[in-house]
N, C-alpha and C positions, 0 to 999 in steps of 0.2 A: 433476591439479591438486592442489597441496598444501593441506591444510586447517589447517596449523600456522602459517599466516601471521598477522601481527599485524593485527587489525582494530580500528580506532577508529571509534566511532559517535558522530556529533554529533546531539544529540537535544534536543527541547524537549517536555515533557509536554503532553498534550491537543492534539496537532497531527497532521499527516499522518505524522510520524515515529513515532508510536505503533505503526503497522503494522510498521515495520521492527524495532522492539524486540520485537514478538511473533514476527516471523520468526526473529530471532536465537535466541529461546527455542525455537522449533520445531526449528531446526537443531541445537540444543545447541552453538552456536558459542562459542568463547572470544572475548570482546570487552571492550574498555575503552569506557566511555561518558563523553562530555564533554557536560554538560548546559548548555544556554543558556537564560537567562531572557528570553523574548521580550517580556514586559511591561516589562522594564528596557531593551530595545533591544539586548541583547548580540549578537543576530544581525547587527546592522549595525556593530558595533565593528570597528575595523581588525584586531584580533587574529583575528577570525573571517573577515572578508572577504578576508584574505590567504590563507585556506584555500579558501573558496568565495565568489568575488566577487559571486555572486547574493544572498548573505546569507540563504539559505534552509536549512531542514532538511526532510527528512533528508539527511545526507551521510555517507559512510564513506570512510575511507582504509584501504588495505591495502598494507603494505610501502611506504608513502609515496605511493602513487598514489591520486588522488581519484576517487570515483564519486559522481555526483549524479543527480537525476531518479529518481522512484520506480520506474518500470518497470525502468530500468537497474540499480538497486540490487537489486531482487528477482531479476532474471535472474542477476546476477553472484553474489550470495550463495548462491542455491540451487544454481548450478553449482559453486560452490566446495566444496559438501558433497554430492556425488552419492550418497553412501551413505544419505542420509536419504530418498531417493525423492521429494523435493519438487519436482524438475524432471525432466520426461521427457528421456531422453537424446537426443542430436542425431539418432540414427537411429530413434527411436521415432515411430510414426505420430501420437502425440499432441503431438509437439513443436510442430508448426505451430499447432494450436488453442491450445496453452498460450501461445505468444508472441502469438497474436491477442488473447487476452483480457487479457493484461498491457498491451499497447499500446492496446487499445480504451479502457481506463480513462483514460489521459492524452489520447488523441486525440479521444475523443467524449464520454465520461461527464463528465469534469471541466469542459470548456468549457460543456456543457449545464447543469450544476449551478451554475456561476458566473453564467451569464446569468440563470438562474431566481432565484438568491439576490439578485441585484442588480436584479431586476425589469426586465431588459433584453429587448427583442425580439431574437431571433436574427438573424444576417445572412441575406440572401436564401438560399433553400435550396441553390442551386448554389454558393454561396460558404461556407456554414456547414460547419464540420468535422464536425458531428453531424447535419446535415439539419434535423430538428426533434425536440423533446424526446420526444414520444410514440413516434416511430420508434426513437429510441435506446433508450428504456426497454423497449419491446416486444422489441427484439432481445436485450436482456439477459435479460428474464424468460423468453423462450422457451428460452434456453439453461439457465437455472436450473431450469426445469420438468423437464428431462431428468434432473437430480439423481442422487445426492444432492449432488454437487459440480459445479463448472463443467465438468470433464472426465469426468463420470460418477462411477464408483466411486472414482477416484483423487483423493485430496486433494493439492493442490500449493500452491506459493508463491502462485499466482494467487488461491487461496481466502483466503489471509491478507490480501492486498490488498483483495479485494472484500468479505470479511466485515467488515473494519475500516471501509471506506468506506460500506457500506450501513448499518452500525450507526449512524454519526454522521449520515448524510444523512436517514435515517428519523427519527432522534431530533429533528432540527430541521425536519421536515416538508418537506424538499426532495425527498424520494422517498416516494411513498405506501407504507404498510405493507401491501402486498398479501400474501395468504397464502403465496405461493411465496417471497417475500422474507423474511417472518418466519420460516418454517421453516428457510430457508437460514442466516439469521443465528443462530438458536438452535443449529443443528448446529455452526457454526464456533465460536461463543462458549463452547460446552461443552467444548472441547478443553483439556486440562490446561495446555498451553503458552500458550494464549490467556489463560487465567485467571491464570497466573503473570505474563505480560507486562502485563496490565492492572493487576495489583496493584503491580508495580514502577512503572508509570507513575503510579499514584495516589500512591505514596510520594514520588516525585520532585516531583509537583505540590504536595503538602502541604508539602514542604520549601521551596518558593518563596513560600509565603504569608507 
């Protein structure tokens, strides 16, 4: 897969897109960023909904092809730059667990977090995508406890996603700051690319004030 393709990243600071910005820094990927001011409603303007009808960020285009949805973006970009080692190869035994944790984020973690943030009761256990909050969180923390990263010693794009998500969800009290979560967040946030990505995100946010 060619890594010289043109990547355009549609971003709004202090959103879920921040993790993709950090991932691009981890990958050392050449990219152009188009910044949307969500407070001004630019994500719902026709110019952007013509690109992503959902009016959401993050989104990327590569050679004119659109990729949306966080797990899909992480999988796609990490596979685009295999030399970085941020995605286990298709024949690597860790490929399945890697995909599992990327998809678990969107299928179980986010629905649970949204229900909690909105103070909604989950659907009946048999219909809920995450069962119940404690089971979901326990499943995650058991994996983190095997550390230092989700797949053990290997840092992957999945850790960019989870490090970012757990940083903001613990900040807002949606996830308890358990010792295993705190140590994981600290390891991820200490990486130079993460520091660079957060600094860029802060600069973009400041420019929108």
